[in-house]
N, C-alpha and C positions, 0 to 999 in steps of 0.2 A: 691542545686546542683542536688539532685535527681529529682526535677521537670524539670530541663533542660535536663537531660538524657531521661526522659520520653517523653518530647516534641520532642527531636531529633528522638526517636524511632517512634513516631507517624508520623512525617514528612517523615521518611524513608519508613514506611509502605504505606503511601499515595502515594508516588512517585512510589513505586513498583506496587501498584494497578493500578495507571494511566498508567504506562508503559505497563502493561499486557493488559489493555483495548485498548490501541493504537495498540499493536501487533495483538490482536484479530480482531480489525476493519480492519487493513491492510490486514490480511489473508482473511477476508471475501470479501474485495474488489477485491483481486487477484482471488478468486474463481469466482466472478461475471465476471471479465474480461475474464477468461478462457471460461466461458459459452458464452459470447458475441463473443469472437474470433471464437469459433466453429460455432456459428450461422452465423457470417459474412462469414466464409469460405463456409458454406453450401449455402448461398445466392449467393456467387460468382459462385459456381458450377452450379446453375440453371440460371445463367446469368441475375440476377435481379440487374443490375448496379445501378439504381437510389435508390433502397432500401438500397443497401450496402453503397452507398455514404452518404445517409441520416443518417443511423445508425452510421457510423463512425464519421460524423461531429457533431452529437449530443451526444448520450448516451456514446459511447465508449471513446471519448476524454475527456468528463466531468469526467468520473470515473477514467481515468488515472490521471487527474489533482488532483482529490480528494485524490487518493491513494498516490500521491507524497507529498501532504500536510500532510497526516497522517504520512508518513515516516519521514518527516522533524520534525514534532511535537514530535514524539517518540524519535528521536535522541537528541533533546534538553534535555530530561530527563536522558540520559545515563551519567553515572558518570565517565567513563574512555574512553580513545581513542581506546583501544583494542575492547571494546564492540561496540563502534560506527563503527569501521572498519569492524567488523564481521557482523553487521547488514547491512551496506552498501553493502558488498559483497553478502550477501544473497538476498537483495532487487534487486541489479543489475542483478544477475543471474535469478531471477524470471521475471523481466521485460524484459529481452532480450530473454525470452523463446517464442518469437513470437509476443509479444505485441508491442514492439517498431517497428517491421516491419509493422504491421498494422497501427500504428500511422503515419509512414512516407509515407504510401500510396504505 
């Protein structure tokens, strides 16, 4: 019985650690997206339309996709609906902070 309890604790610790890794990776991607957004806006200001289009179609949209996948992977590890709802609300507010406008063109 003690071995089962110990195993459950190890599994819980591993899930918490993985959840933290995914949260950190997601935050890092959001930081990268912020830098990209600022760079794209700067390029728009100097009227370099082809460079903006190229940047949007390649790097920015790929990172948005990777970030969405990280978010979904992290949510699989959440143990209750309230935590998932809270994370979805946080993620949605971060992604609507200008990123989605850039994605839509």
